[in-house]
Every structure is written in structure tokens, then in C-alpha cells.
C-alpha angles and dihedrals in degrees: 000000000000123000090240093055093050095047111108116244120223110237137172113252117236117252092250091059092045090053092049091051089050090047089058089061098042103032110049097153139342091282088061090058091050091049095050096045095043090050089052088054091051091050088052090060098254119174093189130034123188118197127187128179134185128193094008089308094298096098099042141348125186124186117181127179140174095227129132094287128207137274122234092263093049091047091056091048099045094073093056117100117265093005110139142153094203108070109099123225117232129223089267091059093250127119109270111223092173097060106054117156100168132080094241131029110149100081092221105110103079098043090044092052091045091054094059103030145028104274127190123181124189118181140172120193117230111266093016124110098208128078128197136198136205132185137206125189120185090334095312111122126215117204125254120275136181115270138190110280115260092224091245138028114286146086135273118197123188123190119190132183096009113208093009088131092050103037093169089072090062090069091064097052123100129232122305089252092054092049091050089050091051090051091049091050092051093050092046092053092050091047091052092050093053114038088167091067127071118229128195123183126191123184119194092339095310121109109241097186142326131198127183122223110278120233134199133030116019095233094046092045091048094050092047091052093046091050090050092050101037101028135261090278090067091051090051093049102036126112119213114239122196123152133146132196131170094346095312117113128193116193138155137079136304129188128243111261091250088059096068140137137219094245140031093244090104094064113103118192129184131186113198088339094310117123108234140175103215125170092210093056094044089048090052091053091049090050093050093052099037088098092059111030137059116245093258096052127081132192124238106245138174110184133170122204112199119186139144111291094237089062094062131052114213093171093091102105134007091244089057091217093126130059137185123218123213090218104029092168092058093050094046093046092049092051093048093045096047093048093048091047090054092047091050091051089054090068113185094344117137132192117285089218089071090066091042091054091048092051090048090057095049121095125177117255110280094014115145123239116280112289096031121100123244117257119219128227087259088064091055090050091051094045101041105019095245138038117263111274116243119242114269109255121230111240113249096358140087107228134180125173090226094055122096093229143356113275121209107206098218100024123103117263119260134179134181090224129072121253116277107257091212091065116081095230105155098065091051101044093090090050092048090053091058104030121197120219090214097070107118093230095038131214123318112249105168147350120231124206090345086280112073128056115209116207132181120227129187093267106019146342135288125211114200128196098221096202095048092045095048091045090060092045093051090046093053091046091052093049091050092047092050091050096046112030109351126253117303114225134211123206118233116233089221118026114242112237114210119192115219137156118266095259092053091047090052092050092050095047093047087062097038094116093051092046089053089057087056091053099262117117115193133168137179119280102182129307096304107035145048129213119224110208103167134026134187109285090223092064104072105170098034123175094219096178094052093042095055093046092049091047090052089053091047091051090051089060095042120095105251089224090065123082122227088248088062088050091042096129093055095046096044090044090056091048092047092051092055094043101048131094108287128225109264094040111126113225131201122235091256091052093050093049090045089054091051094048093049091048089055091052097044123083117235093014091133089083136033124238090276096054096257117134117261094203143016121216119204118191119225091239091058092049091049090053089055089059095043093250091127 
């Protein structure tokens, strides 16, 4: 074979092949078809969109809207590649790709879908009495024809046998259930972005969900739609976010840290109404919550970023799921700031689902496991000859075998241990002597298992995890001290020697100057140990050995290019954990009330540094239901 014969010849690809290549970029799976066609409906001014799918969207997809519809001429043109009504024309008479205010603009979706499936479009323009239809099968177009009127202006698009013209793509699709879930996720995101539009989804003849168009105030409509999409629990535990800076506005809802999930899939982000999956935005959310959540927990968030169209580029990828901001730093800073402002305004509030979970785990004494009926006292008489005898009460005292000590209701508090120096007791002693029933976290009544403080409020009880609560308080105090005056240090009478391996020693000593700024003075003590000479004065009963070892582990995970100040939250969180009141520490009544009062005055005290709740509140009505009193 000659070299000339084997040399490839440049040729122009036929339109059918070009469309199939484009379809590979635009139509990844059935959910991509739903997204493109529903976005077209939104651009057409629809107030209601009905979506039906069969066989995971591969057998049949139907999207019907009440938008402005199309005339016969527009219908014939819409299936041609790069034919669109949405791309604006600039002052110079050229198409403006930097000022896009619609969901779609490329003019690729319909011809791409028609090249790999059997596509049928029926449309009736608003104000017109006639409707027309057109069909495309595997890229072959059928002419327009009259159709039965739709009864109102709008468009009905039916897609059958998706990917029948490119069967190899079918091998890369997931199960029917997964495809249905992907379709549901797409429709949910669109429904959250547009509360003013009703969405109805049917899968294999069964209605998956339906929401009517919300009316009224933007914030109220948005919260109602979010609650409908994410559940009433989200509405009860969501914080309103609304901040604006330099023409960029961030608004929406974010969950309390104690209302978190194990993945970031429940974070919904929108840019000018367009659902996006953007690393910058997800990173900003993670940065805003890093002070409140463990690394493996993620908040539930629905945020909108509205900004002038010339400040954002949506022409990054055919699927339009990614965007680029002209001033990415401004957008990120605004998201972080607005989320932290909302979290600070929440004060000591914790998720209501914590109490709901606790109530769900409680069963009255003697109650059978779920699913088994209760048995009355008469049953016990019949089975055992006499009812079970009640426990003998202790005269003048309230006693429970699970409690750490007997508690006399009207007697002064006493404890064999000294007050915890880390708790600011003195300033609260006068308040504890004359308690007010209106304090949000109530009055301390008992301590259980030297770990949990039980307090009585006006309409219920509060159970506080003393270690988690004090950890957050110490953490907030340290952050405030660092920002205002720097951390005060106290010298140890005898230096604490901590044995480590050589690599850990090196990591600690490399950051010795930065640790000193945080109140921790360390120096070398041979090849395999460090000596701790000073510790933060705020941390009274500090576990120095555990702290140094944990810091060595933290530094091993920290990028060496970052300073400890940039990782301040992680380092201070580790120090606060080791310096707070431990579980098993018996507290006096004054200490417990001091803890409650400081929690009420400290932002973010509803959760510890790892996102776990610091307290559970049970309303009296819920407790009464447990005992059948309601």
C-alpha cells in the first residue's frame, strides 16, 4: 500500500454526524433531556410545567408547558442547529455571548435530541387558535402539520426511544431507578430555583411530586417552596440568608449546623436562577461552616447568587452546569460572610430534629418493642398473681438509680469537687440565687451521670452535654481573645514532656512560633520529645499530652504551605476540646447555671465544634404525650 493511499483525507462531516457529536455533549442521560426541555419552557414564560417519564426516561418523556408557544414558521426553525430566539444582540449588531439572561441560548438541545431519538413537538402560540406539530427521527425531519389545539398557548414535546440511533450510549447508563432519581433531582433543582412556577412530575404513571406556583413575598414563597422540596424539617431548621455587595446579591436558606448530612448532595446552588454545580460556591459553603461542622458533615443549603449578566460567564460548557465569575473573590467572600452572619444571628439555637429524634427513641417504662401492643396492669395480675410493686420512695429526696447523686429539690447545691475554674461562676451566682423562668435554657435541676445537665424551662426541659457545650464556649472565647488581645499564657511549674516520633517532633517545632502566638510554648527535648513550658491561661485543666499528639496529627494533614493562622479553626478547636470540662466531672448548681447562662450569651453554642448538638430541648406537651396525658 502506497503512502498516498494510506494518507487520511480531510472531509466535511454530514449534518447527522455533527448533530450526534453535539448530542454527546448536551444529552448525557434522560435527565439531561428533561433539564434542557424544562429550561426551554421556563424561557418561554411558563407558569406550569408537567413532566412524565417512562422506563427511566428511555422509553418515553413528555414535557408540557403553558408558555408563549410557537408559530408554524418558528416550529420548523426550532429543530435546526444553532437556531435560537434567546441570544441577545449587542450595540454593535453582533450576538452578545457575555450578556445572557436566559436559561438556554445555544440552539443545540432540540436538534441534538432529534438526532438520537424520536422527537415530536406540538405547539400553539399564545392568542392563536391553531396548533402545529413537527417530528424528527434519528435526525430525519418530517414537515410541519396541523394538530389538535392544546386548549391554551404552550408546547408539548414527546421524546421516545432515547438513544435508539446511538445504541452504544445505552451501555453507559445506570439502572432505571438511578435514571428516575436523576430526573427527580433535576426537576427539584429547577422547582427550587423558580418558586413562581408550578412543577409536576410523574414517573411510570405514578405522581412523584407536584407543587403549585407560589405567590406573595419572595422570601415567604422561597421558604414555602424549599419546605415542599426538602421537607418541613428543613423549613423549621433553616436560616434566612440575604446580603448584597457591589451589585451581587446572595439570598436563600441554610440549615443550622446541627441539621447536617453525610454528603454535599443536599446543597442547591443557583446563579441568576440557573442550577449550577460550581466548585467555588461549594468551597465557599464549606469555608463558612468549617467552624461548626466536622469534615465528614455537610449543611443543607439552597442559595441564589444574583448578579449582572456581564459579571458571569455561563458559556463554559454545553450542559451549562458550570459558570465563571469575573470577580470570584467577591462572590466567595459574600457567600462566606452572609452564611456566617446568619449563623451568628441564630445564637444558641439548635436543630428541632434533635429533640424529635430523642422523643422517637423514648419508650415509657415497661413498654413493649415497637409493633407489640401494650399490656395493662390486669395482665400482670393474671400472669403473676399481683401487679408489680412500685419502687420505695426516699423520704424528702428525688432519687433515680441513673442519676449521679440524690437531688433535694429545695436544698442548696453541694458537690465534693471544687468549682471548675474554666467556668465563669462568680458573675452568675447572684442570678442563680434568684432564677428567672424566662431564661431560654432554664434553671439547672440535676446532673446525670456526671455528663448531662438537666434544666427546667417555662414549657419543658433542656438536657445539656456539658463537655460539648463548654468546648464551644472555650472555643469562642479563644477566638475572641486572639482577635482582640492575643492569648494570655501561664507558665507550668514543671514542664510537661511529651514523647513523639522524630517526624512529629519536627512538625511541632517547625510551627513553634505560631503555636506561641496561640498561647502554647514548646521547645525541643531531645530527638524524640518536646517540652511544653507554657499553655493558654484560659485552658485550666488541659490534657497537654493528648493536645500535643493531636496537634502533631493535625499538622501532618495540613498543607505545609498554609500557616497555622489560616488553619486557626482546626488548631483552636483541638485546643478547646482538650481544655473543656470533661464528661464525668461533677458540677455544682452554680457551675451548671453559669454554663447555661453563658451558652445563652454565646453565638453558635447550640452545637460543638464538630457540629453535634450541645443540648436537646423537650417541650412539656411532647413529654405529656409520652405519658398519654394528651
